Structure formats: structure tokens, C-alpha cells
N, C-alpha and C positions, 0 to 999 in steps of 0.2 A: 459861878467862875468858870473859866475857860482852860483847856489842855491844847496844847501844841501836839499836832499829829504829823508824823514824818511821811507815812505813807500807809496806805490800807490796800490789802491784798483781795481779790477775788479768787477763791478757790474752786476751780472747775471739778466736775465729776471724773475727768480723766487725768487727775493729779497734775496737770499744770496750772500756773496761777497768773493772774494779771494784775499789774497796780492799777486802780482804777480812782486813786486820790493821791496826789503826791506829797503836798504840805499845806499847814494852814491851822488856824485856830478854831476849835470845835467847844460850843458849849458842854460842859461838864455834865448836864442833865441829859444830853443827846448821846452820851457814851453808853454803849449796853452791853459790849463784850469785848474782850481782848484776843485777838486771833492767834493762830498758832505761831506766828513769827514775832509775838510780843509787842508788834505795833498796835495802836488804838483803834479800834473799829467805831464809827460813828453812824452805825447803822440802826440807831433807835428808830422804831416803827416801820423798818423795813420787814420785807418777808424772808423767812428762812426755813431751810428744812434741817432737821435735828437727827443725826444718825447714831446709833449705838456702836461703839467701838467692837465689842466682842461679837456681836451678832451681826452687824453691818445692815441690819433693819432701821427702819424710820419710825420715828414718833409719830402716830396715826391716829385720827379720832375714828374711832369704829362705826362703821356703817353711815359715815357722814351725818350723824345724828347730832342734832343741836339742842337737844335736851338736858336740863340740869342732870348730872350724874351719869351723863353719857361717857362709857368707858374709853380710857386712853391706853393703846397698845402700841405692840411693834408690828411692822408689816414691811412687805416689799415695797421698794420705790415705785411710785406709778405718776407721781407727780401732781395728784389731784389737792384740789383746795384743802381737803383734810389732812393734807400732811404739811402744810404751809402754816408757819408760826409768825406771830408778829411780837416783837420784843419791845414792850411799851414801858419805859423808865419811869419808877415810881418816886424813888427818892435814894441819895446816897447817905450812907451811916456807917460811920467808922471806915470809911475808905472803900466799902462795896455799893455798888450801884445795884438796887433791887429793881427787879423788872416783873411784869405779869407776862406770861406767854398767851396771848390771844390767839384765837383761831382766826383764819383768814376766810372762813367761810361767810359768803357776803350778807347771808341771812342772820348772821349770829356773831357780830363783831363785837357784842357786849358780853361775850363769853370768853372764859381763860380757864388754864389748867389750874387744880387745886388740889391740895389733899384731902381726901374724901371725909375722912373722921375730924379734920382739923387739928390733929394731935401730932405728934412725932415719936411715932412707935414704928419698929421695924416691921416691914411688909404691909403698911398702911397702903390702901389703894390710892389711884391718882386717878382723877375725873375730871369733867368739864363743868364749869359753875358760872352763873351770872357773875359778874365784878361786883365786889363789895371793897370793904376797907380790911377785911381779915387777912391777917399774915399768912394762912395757909394758901393764899394766892400769890404769894411774893418770893420769888428766886433770885439768885445771883449765880453768874457763871465765873467759876474759880478755874483759872487755867492750871493745868498740870504741868508737871516738868517734862513729861513726855509729849507735850503738842496738843492735847486733848482738854476736855473741860469737865469739871464736876459741876451739877446743877444741884446746888443746895438749897434747900427750903429754908424759910425766915421762920417757919413753925417750930415752936418748941426752942429747946437750950442744946439739943444734940447735933445740931450742924447736919442733919440726915440728908441725903440726896437721893435724886432720882437715880433708879437703875432696874436692873433685869435680873429676875431669879434664875440661875443658870438651868434649873429644873424646868423651866417655863420659858425658854428661849428662842422658841421658834416663831413662825408667822403667827400672829395674834395672841402671842405671850403679853401678858399685863405688865405695865410700867408701875413699879411700886416706889415707895418711901424705903430706903436702905440704910443701914448702918454705915458710916463713913469707912471705906476700906478703898485700898488703891486697884481694886479688882477692875478688868476691861468692861465687864458688865455695869460699872458705874460711872463710866466714862463716854463722853460725846463728841461728835463732830459737828459744827455748825456750819451750814453750807447756804450761801445766797439762793434764794429761789429764782 
């Protein structure tokens, strides 16, 4: 199916925004996230930076490693490819569009973020893995009422979300699967790369 897009905003790092798409019809399978203004973004397969609200640090592939099991942590913004993520739509189920978060590392575009243990247990690790059909690699971006996103895992029945342990929230802190709470450590900002 198709959805009508009124406008799409580009949110700049300096807090300004620019309209980059005014109106038209977009294939539903191309819709990856809903931006802070509640307009629909049709950025499927575009590159993004993903920033934690509480820390101001970015989702980062540790040490530029492309090996299965490479750590996903938070780091200061530096604009490297290991901080760029491609949201690849997989399917829409019960109104949610599930995506893979692929690394933009040129030598590893068949790699995606996954729940390490493949379960939905609080504080499970998040790492890099080769694309497969496992639900531990599928996420959806749920808009929050305060203009951010929860990044929810499709793995398990608890609707766990990506977040940061407040006790490990500095540069190099691990990204974990967390219980659903409204904590700023579980909220994310999505910025075009």
C-alpha cells in the first residue's frame, strides 16, 4: 500500500530543520520511522546517526570491527561510518514497520545490530551479526510523546528496548536491551547522516 506524506523534515545538529520533501505518496514498505514532528519519514535505506537522549552520545560500532559479535556502544560524535546506520524495512506487522539497523561500513553491509543472546532478558547485550531471519535482528521505532523514539526489539514478548545503563553511561558504555521505561536512557534521536 501507499501512505500520503505531507512533509519530511531534516533535523540539523544545530537545532534547525529543513523541509526536504513537501508532499506525495510513498510506498508503505519504504516508511522506516516517524520524525519528531509526527510527519512520516520515507528514509528507508538512508543513512542515520542515532543519539541517546540522556547521554548525548551516539550508537557506535566499537573499533570499526565488522566481525560477528563486535560490540555496539555509545561514543562521542565523530561522523565515521561506524556511527552511520541504514534502516532497512523488513515488514509491517500490526501497524509497526520492523527494520534492521545495518552498519554503513562499506565492507560489512550484510551486518546488522542484533540482540546478542537472541532472547528478551533485561541487560542482554547488543552486538553486530550477519543478516539472518532471526527476530533478534528486528526493531521498530516507536515515537514517544516528548518527540524522541524508543527502539523496540521484536525479540521476545516483553517489548524490550535499546537503552543505556545509567551506571555505564559514559563514552564506551554498552548499548543493552532494557525493560520498557520512560527513562531518557531508553530514548533516542534519529538524525540524517
